[in-house]
Z-matrix of the N, CA and C atoms (Angstrom, degrees):
N
C 1 1.449
C 2 1.510 1 111.88
N 3 1.304 2 116.48 1 177.45
C 4 1.449 3 121.18 2 -179.31
C 5 1.514 4 110.54 3 -72.39
N 6 1.337 5 115.98 4 133.62
C 7 1.450 6 120.56 5 177.59
C 8 1.514 7 109.12 6 -91.75
N 9 1.296 8 117.01 7 133.01
C 10 1.462 9 120.53 8 -179.99
C 11 1.509 10 110.07 9 -79.61
N 12 1.327 11 116.12 10 150.11
C 13 1.453 12 122.02 11 179.26
C 14 1.510 13 109.51 12 -81.15
N 15 1.324 14 117.22 13 119.32
C 16 1.451 15 121.82 14 179.55
C 17 1.517 16 109.03 15 -102.36
N 18 1.296 17 117.67 16 117.92
C 19 1.449 18 122.44 17 -178.95
C 20 1.513 19 110.04 18 -105.81
N 21 1.348 20 118.20 19 127.37
C 22 1.453 21 119.51 20 176.75
C 23 1.510 22 110.74 21 -68.41
N 24 1.309 23 116.59 22 153.19
C 25 1.459 24 120.29 23 -179.09
C 26 1.508 25 110.47 24 -71.92
N 27 1.331 26 115.82 25 152.89
C 28 1.453 27 121.64 26 -179.36
C 29 1.514 28 109.93 27 -83.90
N 30 1.352 29 117.54 28 149.14
C 31 1.457 30 120.15 29 175.47
C 32 1.510 31 110.84 30 -60.15
N 33 1.318 32 117.00 31 149.27
C 34 1.458 33 121.03 32 -175.82
C 35 1.513 34 112.90 33 -92.30
N 36 1.307 35 117.51 34 -8.13
C 37 1.452 36 120.05 35 -179.37
C 38 1.506 37 109.85 36 -110.90
N 39 1.315 38 116.25 37 159.24
C 40 1.458 39 121.52 38 179.66
C 41 1.511 40 109.92 39 -135.95
N 42 1.337 41 115.14 40 151.03
C 43 1.456 42 121.29 41 179.78
C 44 1.502 43 108.00 42 -150.72
N 45 1.314 44 116.53 43 146.02
C 46 1.455 45 119.96 44 -179.00
C 47 1.512 46 111.30 45 -68.89
N 48 1.348 47 118.54 46 -15.79
C 49 1.445 48 120.70 47 -179.49
C 50 1.521 49 112.42 48 -106.23
N 51 1.328 50 117.59 49 1.16
C 52 1.456 51 120.91 50 -178.13
C 53 1.521 52 110.24 51 -73.84
N 54 1.333 53 116.27 52 133.10
C 55 1.446 54 121.23 53 176.80
C 56 1.521 55 109.77 54 -90.29
N 57 1.348 56 118.22 55 160.04
C 58 1.459 57 119.50 56 179.00
C 59 1.515 58 110.69 57 -61.70
N 60 1.332 59 116.68 58 147.88
C 61 1.450 60 121.67 59 176.76
C 62 1.517 61 109.40 60 -87.04
N 63 1.345 62 116.90 61 136.04
C 64 1.450 63 120.64 62 174.22
C 65 1.510 64 108.98 63 -81.09
N 66 1.310 65 117.12 64 119.73
C 67 1.452 66 121.52 65 173.81
C 68 1.520 67 106.95 66 -91.12
N 69 1.330 68 115.71 67 80.71
C 70 1.456 69 120.82 68 -170.19
C 71 1.520 70 112.53 69 -62.01
N 72 1.330 71 117.09 70 -23.89
C 73 1.462 72 119.60 71 -177.06
C 74 1.515 73 112.68 72 -77.56
N 75 1.335 74 117.64 73 -12.54
C 76 1.461 75 120.23 74 -178.97
C 77 1.511 76 108.07 75 -118.50
N 78 1.331 77 117.55 76 99.97
C 79 1.452 78 122.18 77 179.95
C 80 1.512 79 109.55 78 -111.24
N 81 1.331 80 115.29 79 155.42
C 82 1.453 81 119.68 80 177.21
C 83 1.506 82 108.93 81 -128.54
N 84 1.299 83 116.70 82 148.75
C 85 1.446 84 122.71 83 -176.95
C 86 1.516 85 110.17 84 -97.72
N 87 1.335 86 116.68 85 141.14
C 88 1.460 87 120.27 86 176.04
C 89 1.534 88 110.26 87 -58.20
N 90 1.309 89 116.95 88 -30.63
C 91 1.465 90 120.11 89 -177.99
C 92 1.513 91 112.12 90 -71.53
N 93 1.320 92 118.81 91 -10.63
C 94 1.461 93 120.52 92 -178.25
C 95 1.516 94 112.17 93 -102.07
N 96 1.318 95 117.73 94 5.59
C 97 1.449 96 120.12 95 -173.49
C 98 1.521 97 111.87 96 -81.12
N 99 1.314 98 115.63 97 -176.68
C 100 1.454 99 123.93 98 -179.03
C 101 1.526 100 111.63 99 -58.02
N 102 1.333 101 117.87 100 -20.14
C 103 1.450 102 120.72 101 179.94
C 104 1.522 103 112.51 102 -62.10
N 105 1.340 104 117.57 103 -23.17
C 106 1.455 105 121.78 104 179.66
C 107 1.525 106 110.11 105 -100.59
N 108 1.346 107 117.99 106 147.83
C 109 1.468 108 119.72 107 177.08
C 110 1.518 109 110.90 108 -62.90
N 111 1.330 110 116.46 109 147.03
C 112 1.453 111 120.75 110 175.61
C 113 1.519 112 109.80 111 -77.69
N 114 1.337 113 116.07 112 145.31
C 115 1.457 114 120.93 113 175.13
C 116 1.529 115 109.46 114 -74.86
N 117 1.319 116 115.81 115 156.76
C 118 1.453 117 119.92 116 178.70
C 119 1.521 118 110.55 117 -78.51
N 120 1.309 119 116.19 118 153.69
C 121 1.460 120 120.96 119 -175.53
C 122 1.521 121 112.93 120 -65.92
N 123 1.333 122 118.08 121 -16.61
C 124 1.457 123 119.56 122 -179.04
C 125 1.523 124 112.13 123 -76.89
N 126 1.326 125 117.95 124 -11.50
C 127 1.455 126 120.62 125 178.12
C 128 1.519 127 108.92 126 -68.12
N 129 1.340 128 118.48 127 138.59
C 130 1.462 129 120.12 128 -179.02
C 131 1.511 130 112.41 129 -55.38
N 132 1.322 131 116.11 130 146.83
C 133 1.457 132 121.55 131 -175.93
C 134 1.512 133 111.93 132 -61.78
N 135 1.342 134 118.52 133 -29.09
C 136 1.457 135 120.19 134 179.16
C 137 1.511 136 111.15 135 -65.09
N 138 1.336 137 116.95 136 -32.95
C 139 1.458 138 120.65 137 176.91
C 140 1.517 139 109.94 138 -76.89
N 141 1.320 140 117.06 139 -41.97
C 142 1.458 141 121.11 140 -179.82
C 143 1.520 142 111.01 141 -55.34
N 144 1.321 143 117.09 142 -43.59
C 145 1.455 144 121.20 143 -174.14
C 146 1.512 145 112.39 144 -61.86
N 147 1.339 146 118.20 145 -27.15
C 148 1.453 147 119.98 146 -174.28
C 149 1.513 148 113.93 147 -107.06
N 150 1.342 149 118.88 148 -7.57
C 151 1.456 150 119.29 149 -172.78
C 152 1.513 151 114.92 150 -125.87
N 153 1.307 152 119.69 151 -5.87
C 154 1.449 153 119.55 152 -171.61
C 155 1.510 154 112.53 153 -105.92
N 156 1.332 155 115.42 154 -167.40
C 157 1.449 156 119.59 155 -174.87
C 158 1.513 157 113.72 156 -72.57
N 159 1.333 158 119.15 157 -10.75
C 160 1.456 159 119.27 158 -177.90
C 161 1.513 160 112.11 159 -68.88
N 162 1.344 161 118.71 160 136.38
C 163 1.458 162 120.50 161 170.88
C 164 1.526 163 109.20 162 -59.11
N 165 1.312 164 116.28 163 144.59
C 166 1.454 165 120.25 164 -177.99
C 167 1.516 166 108.84 165 -142.13
N 168 1.322 167 119.38 166 137.10
C 169 1.462 168 120.82 167 -178.75
C 170 1.517 169 113.67 168 -57.03
N 171 1.344 170 118.10 169 -23.89
C 172 1.458 171 120.08 170 -177.76
C 173 1.515 172 112.33 171 -66.85
N 174 1.331 173 117.62 172 -18.77
C 175 1.457 174 120.31 173 179.87
C 176 1.527 175 112.39 174 -78.75
N 177 1.313 176 118.24 175 -8.94
C 178 1.457 177 121.12 176 -174.39
C 179 1.512 178 112.33 177 -61.21
N 180 1.334 179 117.15 178 -32.20
C 181 1.457 180 120.41 179 -176.61
C 182 1.521 181 112.95 180 -87.63
N 183 1.318 182 117.45 181 -3.16
C 184 1.457 183 120.17 182 -176.60
C 185 1.525 184 110.54 183 -88.61
N 186 1.343 185 117.64 184 138.29
C 187 1.466 186 119.93 185 -175.52
C 188 1.512 187 114.12 186 -67.21
N 189 1.342 188 118.28 187 -21.61
C 190 1.460 189 119.42 188 -179.50
C 191 1.520 190 112.04 189 -94.09
N 192 1.311 191 117.29 190 14.38
C 193 1.456 192 120.21 191 177.74
C 194 1.519 193 111.28 192 -69.30
N 195 1.331 194 116.52 193 149.62
C 196 1.454 195 122.18 194 177.20
C 197 1.521 196 108.48 195 -112.43
N 198 1.333 197 118.16 196 116.91
C 199 1.470 198 118.70 197 -179.59
C 200 1.520 199 111.17 198 -70.62
N 201 1.305 200 116.12 199 134.95
C 202 1.458 201 121.26 200 175.95
C 203 1.519 202 109.78 201 -79.82
N 204 1.320 203 116.10 202 137.44
C 205 1.456 204 122.90 203 174.32
C 206 1.521 205 109.16 204 -98.14
N 207 1.322 206 116.47 205 149.78
C 208 1.459 207 121.57 206 176.94
C 209 1.521 208 109.63 207 -113.91
N 210 1.331 209 116.78 208 121.78
C 211 1.461 210 120.85 209 175.06
C 212 1.524 211 108.24 210 -72.13
N 213 1.338 212 118.46 211 124.78
C 214 1.469 213 120.61 212 -170.59
C 215 1.515 214 114.79 213 -67.02
N 216 1.323 215 118.76 214 -27.76
C 217 1.459 216 120.38 215 -177.08
C 218 1.525 217 111.81 216 -91.94
N 219 1.325 218 116.78 217 -52.71
C 220 1.468 219 120.95 218 -175.11
C 221 1.519 220 113.09 219 -81.21
N 222 1.327 221 117.96 220 -25.86
C 223 1.453 222 120.90 221 -175.49
C 224 1.511 223 114.21 222 83.34
N 225 1.341 224 118.18 223 0.29
C 226 1.461 225 121.36 224 176.75
C 227 1.523 226 109.39 225 -63.96
N 228 1.320 227 116.68 226 134.75
C 229 1.458 228 121.78 227 174.52
C 230 1.518 229 108.03 228 -105.69
N 231 1.330 230 116.91 229 140.01
C 232 1.455 231 119.45 230 -174.61
C 233 1.523 232 111.19 231 -152.22
N 234 1.339 233 114.70 232 155.41
C 235 1.460 234 122.35 233 173.23
C 236 1.518 235 107.84 234 -157.01
N 237 1.321 236 116.78 235 143.06
C 238 1.458 237 121.65 236 -179.64
C 239 1.520 238 110.30 237 -98.32
N 240 1.332 239 116.83 238 127.16
C 241 1.457 240 122.47 239 172.02
C 242 1.521 241 110.41 240 -90.38
N 243 1.328 242 116.13 241 -26.89
C 244 1.458 243 121.25 242 178.93
C 245 1.516 244 108.54 243 -150.49
N 246 1.326 245 116.26 244 131.61
C 247 1.459 246 121.57 245 176.61
C 248 1.524 247 108.50 246 -91.17
N 249 1.321 248 116.61 247 128.84
C 250 1.453 249 120.58 248 179.53
C 251 1.519 250 112.29 249 -83.82
N 252 1.315 251 116.24 250 -164.20
C 253 1.466 252 121.43 251 179.83
C 254 1.522 253 108.90 252 -147.23
N 255 1.317 254 114.86 253 160.50
C 256 1.452 255 119.40 254 179.69
C 257 1.513 256 112.05 255 101.44
N 258 1.317 257 115.30 256 -164.10
C 259 1.463 258 121.38 257 -175.16
C 260 1.518 259 110.96 258 -84.80
N 261 1.336 260 117.75 259 138.62
C 262 1.467 261 120.04 260 176.80
C 263 1.520 262 111.79 261 -69.31
N 264 1.312 263 115.73 262 158.66
C 265 1.463 264 122.65 263 177.19
C 266 1.520 265 109.59 264 -70.91
N 267 1.320 266 116.35 265 146.09
C 268 1.461 267 122.64 266 176.97
C 269 1.526 268 109.37 267 -120.59
N 270 1.318 269 116.46 268 158.37
C 271 1.462 270 120.24 269 173.65
C 272 1.524 271 110.11 270 -55.03
N 273 1.312 272 116.89 271 136.30
C 274 1.456 273 121.66 272 -178.18
C 275 1.509 274 113.95 273 95.22
N 276 1.349 275 117.92 274 -13.68
C 277 1.458 276 120.94 275 179.11
C 278 1.526 277 110.79 276 -76.38
N 279 1.322 278 116.54 277 143.91
C 280 1.455 279 121.03 278 169.10
C 281 1.521 280 107.79 279 -75.22
N 282 1.321 281 116.83 280 119.83
C 283 1.461 282 122.75 281 -169.14
C 284 1.520 283 110.24 282 -115.62
N 285 1.334 284 116.53 283 136.36
C 286 1.457 285 122.24 284 -178.06
C 287 1.520 286 109.80 285 -125.47
N 288 1.344 287 115.92 286 129.63
C 289 1.459 288 120.93 287 179.02
C 290 1.526 289 110.41 288 -139.09
N 291 1.323 290 116.22 289 156.67
C 292 1.450 291 122.52 290 157.51
C 293 1.516 292 106.55 291 -102.80
N 294 1.328 293 116.79 292 150.22
C 295 1.459 294 119.21 293 179.26
C 296 1.518 295 110.52 294 -146.04
N 297 1.319 296 115.37 295 152.53
C 298 1.458 297 123.13 296 166.64
C 299 1.515 298 107.27 297 -118.68
N 300 1.323 299 116.76 298 134.26
C 301 1.462 300 122.54 299 -172.26
C 302 1.522 301 110.25 300 -121.19
N 303 1.323 302 115.29 301 137.67
C 304 1.460 303 121.36 302 174.55
C 305 1.514 304 108.47 303 -146.68
N 306 1.319 305 115.33 304 165.72
C 307 1.458 306 121.68 305 177.23
C 308 1.516 307 109.33 306 -111.72
N 309 1.322 308 116.97 307 155.42
C 310 1.460 309 120.54 308 174.69
C 311 1.520 310 111.27 309 -86.93
N 312 1.318 311 117.97 310 8.59
C 313 1.465 312 121.68 311 -179.85
C 314 1.519 313 109.38 312 -134.36
N 315 1.313 314 115.51 313 166.48
C 316 1.448 315 120.20 314 174.93
C 317 1.512 316 112.99 315 97.39
N 318 1.304 317 115.53 316 159.13
C 319 1.460 318 121.77 317 -178.89
C 320 1.518 319 111.69 318 -69.51
N 321 1.329 320 116.90 319 -39.40
C 322 1.457 321 122.22 320 177.47
C 323 1.525 322 107.97 321 -119.06
N 324 1.332 323 117.58 322 92.91
C 325 1.465 324 120.23 323 -169.08
C 326 1.520 325 115.29 324 -71.23
N 327 1.346 326 118.39 325 -24.05
C 328 1.452 327 118.83 326 -178.77
C 329 1.523 328 110.43 327 -69.23
N 330 1.321 329 114.76 328 142.51
C 331 1.460 330 119.37 329 -176.68
C 332 1.522 331 111.72 330 -117.98
N 333 1.332 332 117.78 331 -57.56
C 334 1.469 333 119.24 332 -171.52
C 335 1.522 334 109.60 333 -166.07
N 336 1.332 335 115.72 334 152.81
C 337 1.455 336 121.84 335 171.20
C 338 1.523 337 109.64 336 -141.21
N 339 1.321 338 116.35 337 145.00
C 340 1.464 339 121.11 338 173.46
C 341 1.520 340 111.34 339 -89.60
N 342 1.327 341 117.15 340 -7.46
C 343 1.461 342 121.10 341 -175.58
C 344 1.528 343 110.52 342 -58.19
N 345 1.337 344 115.13 343 133.04
C 346 1.467 345 123.70 344 176.65
C 347 1.525 346 114.05 345 66.22
N 348 1.319 347 117.58 346 9.71
C 349 1.464 348 119.78 347 179.47
C 350 1.524 349 112.33 348 -96.45
N 351 1.328 350 117.27 349 -11.27
C 352 1.452 351 120.47 350 179.70
C 353 1.509 352 114.46 351 73.64
N 354 1.327 353 116.25 352 13.61
C 355 1.466 354 120.65 353 -179.71
C 356 1.527 355 110.00 354 -131.27
N 357 1.323 356 117.69 355 72.71
C 358 1.466 357 119.10 356 177.47
C 359 1.522 358 111.04 357 -63.77
N 360 1.307 359 114.95 358 163.14
C 361 1.470 360 120.87 359 -179.60
C 362 1.525 361 108.45 360 -89.72
N 363 1.331 362 116.41 361 132.65
C 364 1.472 363 121.01 362 -174.64
C 365 1.526 364 109.16 363 -136.85
N 366 1.334 365 115.83 364 137.68
C 367 1.464 366 121.29 365 177.45
C 368 1.523 367 109.36 366 -160.37
N 369 1.317 368 115.99 367 170.66
C 370 1.456 369 121.70 368 176.02
C 371 1.521 370 108.09 369 -92.62
N 372 1.317 371 115.71 370 117.57
C 373 1.453 372 120.76 371 -175.38
C 374 1.527 373 111.36 372 -55.87
N 375 1.334 374 115.56 373 126.01
C 376 1.452 375 121.08 374 177.30
C 377 1.510 376 114.95 375 87.69
N 378 1.337 377 117.77 376 7.82
C 379 1.473 378 118.53 377 -176.35
C 380 1.531 379 113.30 378 -87.35
N 381 1.330 380 117.86 379 0.76
C 382 1.454 381 120.97 380 176.54
C 383 1.513 382 115.47 381 87.66
N 384 1.334 383 118.02 382 2.44
C 385 1.464 384 120.59 383 -177.23
C 386 1.522 385 113.24 384 -94.10
N 387 1.333 386 117.32 385 -3.26
C 388 1.464 387 121.79 386 -174.01
C 389 1.521 388 109.95 387 -129.77
N 390 1.331 389 117.01 388 143.57
C 391 1.460 390 120.13 389 -178.44
C 392 1.526 391 110.59 390 -58.09
N 393 1.315 392 115.18 391 144.26
C 394 1.462 393 120.42 392 -173.94
C 395 1.521 394 112.21 393 -67.42
N 396 1.346 395 118.13 394 -24.53
C 397 1.455 396 120.15 395 178.73
C 398 1.512 397 112.75 396 -63.19
N 399 1.332 398 117.49 397 -37.96
C 400 1.459 399 120.70 398 177.09
C 401 1.521 400 110.42 399 -69.25
N 402 1.319 401 117.12 400 -43.96
C 403 1.463 402 119.79 401 -178.93
C 404 1.529 403 110.85 402 -64.77
N 405 1.333 404 117.21 403 -39.70
C 406 1.458 405 120.38 404 176.93
C 407 1.522 406 110.59 405 -63.90
N 408 1.322 407 117.41 406 -40.82
C 409 1.459 408 121.28 407 179.56
C 410 1.520 409 111.80 408 -62.26
N 411 1.325 410 117.29 409 -35.47
C 412 1.463 411 121.04 410 -177.45
C 413 1.525 412 111.77 411 -84.77
N 414 1.327 413 116.86 412 -46.74
C 415 1.466 414 120.33 413 -178.26
C 416 1.519 415 112.05 414 -72.78
N 417 1.349 416 116.35 415 -30.65
C 418 1.451 417 120.41 416 -173.75
C 419 1.519 418 111.31 417 75.97
N 420 1.311 419 115.10 418 174.91
C 421 1.460 420 121.82 419 178.20
C 422 1.518 421 107.66 420 -156.39
N 423 1.317 422 116.50 421 111.98
C 424 1.466 423 120.64 422 -174.70
C 425 1.519 424 111.89 423 -61.56
N 426 1.328 425 117.29 424 -42.59
C 427 1.455 426 120.04 425 -178.48
C 428 1.521 427 111.92 426 -67.28
N 429 1.330 428 117.00 427 -27.15
C 430 1.459 429 121.05 428 179.28
C 431 1.527 430 111.82 429 -94.29
N 432 1.326 431 116.40 430 4.74
C 433 1.460 432 120.35 431 176.57
C 434 1.509 433 115.37 432 74.01
N 435 1.343 434 117.70 433 20.73
C 436 1.463 435 121.31 434 -178.60
C 437 1.527 436 108.75 435 -105.45
N 438 1.329 437 119.48 436 114.31
C 439 1.464 438 120.05 437 176.56
C 440 1.517 439 110.41 438 -74.22
N 441 1.328 440 118.33 439 152.56
C 442 1.465 441 119.64 440 177.23
C 443 1.520 442 111.21 441 -69.23
N 444 1.321 443 116.30 442 150.16
C 445 1.456 444 120.57 443 170.26
C 446 1.521 445 109.19 444 -75.10
N 447 1.327 446 115.31 445 153.34
C 448 1.456 447 121.76 446 175.47
C 449 1.525 448 108.68 447 -118.47
N 450 1.339 449 117.88 448 152.42
C 451 1.462 450 120.42 449 -178.26
C 452 1.528 451 111.93 450 -52.30
N 453 1.326 452 115.50 451 135.23
C 454 1.456 453 121.60 452 -177.15
C 455 1.511 454 113.98 453 91.95
N 456 1.324 455 117.05 454 -10.93
C 457 1.453 456 121.11 455 -178.72
C 458 1.518 457 112.70 456 -78.54
N 459 1.339 458 115.76 457 156.15
C 460 1.462 459 122.61 458 175.95
C 461 1.519 460 108.05 459 -126.60
N 462 1.305 461 116.29 460 127.28
C 463 1.471 462 121.70 461 -176.91
C 464 1.527 463 109.50 462 -133.44
N 465 1.330 464 115.83 463 135.46
C 466 1.466 465 120.94 464 170.11
C 467 1.517 466 108.71 465 -95.91
N 468 1.314 467 115.88 466 137.65
C 469 1.459 468 121.10 467 175.92
C 470 1.525 469 109.37 468 -133.46
N 471 1.319 470 115.63 469 146.18
C 472 1.456 471 122.35 470 168.89
C 473 1.518 472 106.20 471 -112.70
N 474 1.316 473 115.04 472 115.10
C 475 1.461 474 122.61 473 -169.64
C 476 1.526 475 109.95 474 -101.11
N 477 1.341 476 117.97 475 119.87
C 478 1.468 477 119.42 476 175.17
C 479 1.522 478 110.91 477 -70.22
N 480 1.326 479 115.85 478 162.37
C 481 1.467 480 121.09 479 -172.15
C 482 1.518 481 113.18 480 -56.88
N 483 1.337 482 117.59 481 -38.82
C 484 1.465 483 118.59 482 -175.75
C 485 1.521 484 112.67 483 -72.64
N 486 1.341 485 117.89 484 -9.95
C 487 1.465 486 121.50 485 173.77
C 488 1.528 487 111.08 486 -106.73
N 489 1.329 488 116.34 487 5.88
C 490 1.458 489 120.70 488 -176.64
C 491 1.513 490 112.59 489 -113.19
N 492 1.327 491 115.41 490 -122.55
C 493 1.462 492 121.62 491 -172.85
C 494 1.521 493 112.90 492 -98.74
N 495 1.312 494 117.14 493 28.36
C 496 1.461 495 119.87 494 -175.24
C 497 1.527 496 111.96 495 -59.10
N 498 1.340 497 117.18 496 -32.14
C 499 1.468 498 120.61 497 -179.22
C 500 1.525 499 112.17 498 -65.03
N 501 1.338 500 117.31 499 -19.01
C 502 1.463 501 120.88 500 -178.71
C 503 1.525 502 112.55 501 -91.92
N 504 1.315 503 116.74 502 3.19
C 505 1.469 504 120.71 503 -178.01
C 506 1.526 505 110.95 504 -87.22
N 507 1.295 506 116.89 505 44.16
C 508 1.464 507 121.73 506 -178.99
C 509 1.524 508 108.34 507 -135.50
N 510 1.326 509 118.45 508 154.63
C 511 1.467 510 119.87 509 176.20
C 512 1.527 511 111.35 510 -58.88
N 513 1.321 512 115.54 511 142.98
C 514 1.471 513 122.74 512 177.01
C 515 1.524 514 113.01 513 63.83
N 516 1.329 515 116.86 514 27.72
C 517 1.461 516 119.74 515 176.97
C 518 1.528 517 109.87 516 -66.29
N 519 1.332 518 115.82 517 152.28
C 520 1.460 519 121.49 518 178.63
C 521 1.526 520 108.01 519 -84.67
N 522 1.315 521 116.27 520 97.82
C 523 1.462 522 121.74 521 -172.32
C 524 1.520 523 112.20 522 -107.86
N 525 1.307 524 116.49 523 42.56
C 526 1.455 525 120.98 524 177.51
C 527 1.513 526 107.95 525 -141.92
N 528 1.326 527 115.43 526 127.85
C 529 1.456 528 120.12 527 -175.10
C 530 1.528 529 110.94 528 -59.06
N 531 1.321 530 115.24 529 135.47
C 532 1.448 531 121.07 530 179.81
C 533 1.508 532 114.35 531 93.95
N 534 1.328 533 117.38 532 -15.83
C 535 1.464 534 120.40 533 178.06
C 536 1.530 535 109.51 534 -77.12
N 537 1.318 536 116.16 535 143.85
C 538 1.457 537 120.42 536 179.02
C 539 1.530 538 109.97 537 -60.44
N 540 1.327 539 115.82 538 130.17
C 541 1.454 540 120.88 539 -179.59
C 542 1.514 541 114.61 540 93.20
N 543 1.330 542 117.44 541 -7.29
C 544 1.459 543 119.73 542 178.90
C 545 1.525 544 110.10 543 -87.34
N 546 1.321 545 116.11 544 160.09
C 547 1.462 546 121.38 545 173.30
C 548 1.521 547 108.05 546 -128.24
N 549 1.327 548 116.10 547 137.20
C 550 1.450 549 121.24 548 -177.75
C 551 1.522 550 111.46 549 -108.36
N 552 1.319 551 114.36 550 -178.70
C 553 1.460 552 126.49 551 3.27
C 554 1.524 553 112.35 552 -79.96
N 555 1.322 554 115.61 553 146.00
C 556 1.459 555 122.43 554 177.52
C 557 1.527 556 107.88 555 -123.58
N 558 1.329 557 118.56 556 127.77
C 559 1.464 558 120.01 557 -179.83
C 560 1.527 559 111.46 558 -60.28
N 561 1.328 560 117.20 559 149.92
C 562 1.467 561 120.15 560 177.78
C 563 1.525 562 111.23 561 -69.95
N 564 1.315 563 116.21 562 154.08
C 565 1.465 564 120.77 563 -177.21
C 566 1.525 565 113.35 564 -74.21
N 567 1.333 566 117.30 565 -16.03
C 568 1.463 567 120.27 566 -174.36
C 569 1.520 568 112.74 567 -105.68
N 570 1.330 569 118.08 568 27.07
C 571 1.458 570 120.37 569 -176.02
C 572 1.531 571 111.40 570 -118.09
N 573 1.301 572 117.58 571 70.54
C 574 1.453 573 123.12 572 168.78
C 575 1.514 574 116.51 573 55.76
N 576 1.311 575 117.38 574 36.56
C 577 1.456 576 119.89 575 177.01
C 578 1.511 577 115.04 576 86.87
N 579 1.343 578 117.70 577 4.02
C 580 1.466 579 120.15 578 -178.57
C 581 1.526 580 111.62 579 -61.60
N 582 1.322 581 116.38 580 -41.50
C 583 1.463 582 119.77 581 -179.35
C 584 1.526 583 110.75 582 -63.35
N 585 1.319 584 116.77 583 -40.31
C 586 1.463 585 120.01 584 179.85
C 587 1.523 586 111.23 585 -67.03
N 588 1.340 587 117.04 586 -40.72
C 589 1.468 588 120.00 587 178.44
C 590 1.520 589 110.60 588 -63.20
N 591 1.334 590 115.92 589 -41.06
C 592 1.465 591 119.87 590 178.24
C 593 1.526 592 110.49 591 -66.03
N 594 1.326 593 116.40 592 -47.00
C 595 1.453 594 120.58 593 -173.63
C 596 1.511 595 114.54 594 -64.70
N 597 1.335 596 117.58 595 -31.60
C 598 1.459 597 118.65 596 -176.98
C 599 1.522 598 112.42 597 -64.97
N 600 1.327 599 117.13 598 -24.42
C 601 1.458 600 120.82 599 179.28
C 602 1.525 601 113.38 600 -105.67
N 603 1.344 602 117.48 601 -34.49
C 604 1.462 603 119.87 602 -166.46
C 605 1.525 604 114.32 603 -114.63
N 606 1.319 605 118.18 604 -1.79
C 607 1.461 606 120.68 605 171.63
C 608 1.517 607 108.25 606 -143.54
N 609 1.320 608 114.54 607 60.09
C 610 1.458 609 120.87 608 -173.63
C 611 1.526 610 109.46 609 -143.02
N 612 1.330 611 118.22 610 99.07
C 613 1.472 612 120.71 611 -177.92
C 614 1.525 613 113.52 612 -68.33
N 615 1.337 614 117.34 613 -6.71
C 616 1.467 615 120.09 614 -177.24
C 617 1.524 616 113.31 615 -86.42
N 618 1.329 617 118.20 616 -12.54
C 619 1.457 618 118.95 617 178.16
C 620 1.523 619 109.01 618 -98.41
N 621 1.341 620 118.06 619 144.78
C 622 1.466 621 121.08 620 -172.59
C 623 1.519 622 114.78 621 -76.04
N 624 1.303 623 117.93 622 -15.10
C 625 1.463 624 119.46 623 -177.74
C 626 1.522 625 108.70 624 -151.44
N 627 1.341 626 115.76 625 164.36
C 628 1.453 627 120.94 626 173.21
C 629 1.524 628 108.12 627 -111.45
N 630 1.319 629 118.83 628 128.15
C 631 1.462 630 120.36 629 178.22
C 632 1.520 631 111.16 630 -68.78
N 633 1.330 632 115.68 631 157.28
C 634 1.455 633 119.79 632 176.23
C 635 1.528 634 109.67 633 -58.25
N 636 1.321 635 114.67 634 148.82
C 637 1.459 636 122.55 635 -177.76
C 638 1.523 637 108.79 636 -105.94
N 639 1.333 638 117.28 637 133.53
C 640 1.458 639 122.28 638 177.40
C 641 1.523 640 108.38 639 -105.88
N 642 1.326 641 116.35 640 127.10
C 643 1.458 642 121.38 641 -179.12
C 644 1.523 643 110.40 642 -133.16
N 645 1.316 644 116.11 643 133.26
C 646 1.452 645 122.32 644 165.10
C 647 1.522 646 106.37 645 -101.45
N 648 1.317 647 116.95 646 124.92
C 649 1.464 648 122.09 647 -173.53
C 650 1.524 649 109.58 648 -120.21
N 651 1.323 650 116.80 649 126.73
C 652 1.463 651 121.83 650 170.99
C 653 1.518 652 108.07 651 -111.58
N 654 1.313 653 116.38 652 118.74
C 655 1.463 654 121.75 653 -177.11
C 656 1.522 655 110.05 654 -90.75
N 657 1.319 656 116.00 655 127.06
C 658 1.454 657 120.96 656 178.24
C 659 1.518 658 112.27 657 -97.90
N 660 1.313 659 117.63 658 -49.03
C 661 1.461 660 118.42 659 -173.44
C 662 1.510 661 110.91 660 -161.76
N 663 1.314 662 113.92 661 161.70
C 664 1.446 663 121.53 662 169.94
C 665 1.513 664 107.62 663 -140.08
N 666 1.313 665 117.32 664 96.69
C 667 1.457 666 121.78 665 -174.00
C 668 1.515 667 111.01 666 -98.44
N 669 1.299 668 115.14 667 138.72
C 670 1.457 669 120.35 668 177.92
C 671 1.519 670 110.12 669 -61.78
N 672 1.317 671 114.72 670 134.92
C 673 1.460 672 120.45 671 179.09
C 674 1.516 673 109.30 672 -88.64
N 675 1.323 674 116.27 673 125.13
C 676 1.458 675 120.25 674 179.64
C 677 1.512 676 109.82 675 -93.81
N 678 1.303 677 115.72 676 140.91
C 679 1.472 678 120.44 677 -179.45
C 680 1.513 679 110.71 678 -92.59
């Protein structure tokens, strides 16, 4: 059967000199990253658990596994599949990424990917339209031991609820990308049920909690916004 993803708890203390903790029990394979196409949701969950972008305990014994680090203050988990080059993104930059999104809960955990669709996700860094977990993953945080991403880089992150869509866990939340008060990225409504899969966990006031969000992020650019 499908094995559930077990995430160790984050340390409760923080220090400006603390390095990220290696969560050696949770490894990810380069072959499971955004570089590969996502499987369709109709594939049985037993296959999904072992072949898709989700971290899986079975990868721990493989030599090409990437250990996830845990940021001690924010609780963000991250690992780099590819290090980019060039200047890091700054607040105020127009930022462009491709992403693959999955949940750590549900029978079919995969949700959506922009890969090969020709519609990358773009926003102005720090403008409030994007979940803070993605911005933290890209900008980095020295005190939390997270280095910034560089253009061309690919990073996997596991985003806790308070860095994700927690603001949408209220009645009458704005759960459509581009609407005032919404936070993205939000899958489009016309993409094979992706919006419904996302909404059942991340824009649903009837569930008591939001599961952690798994994202593979490929950073393309961070261009200065001219006024």
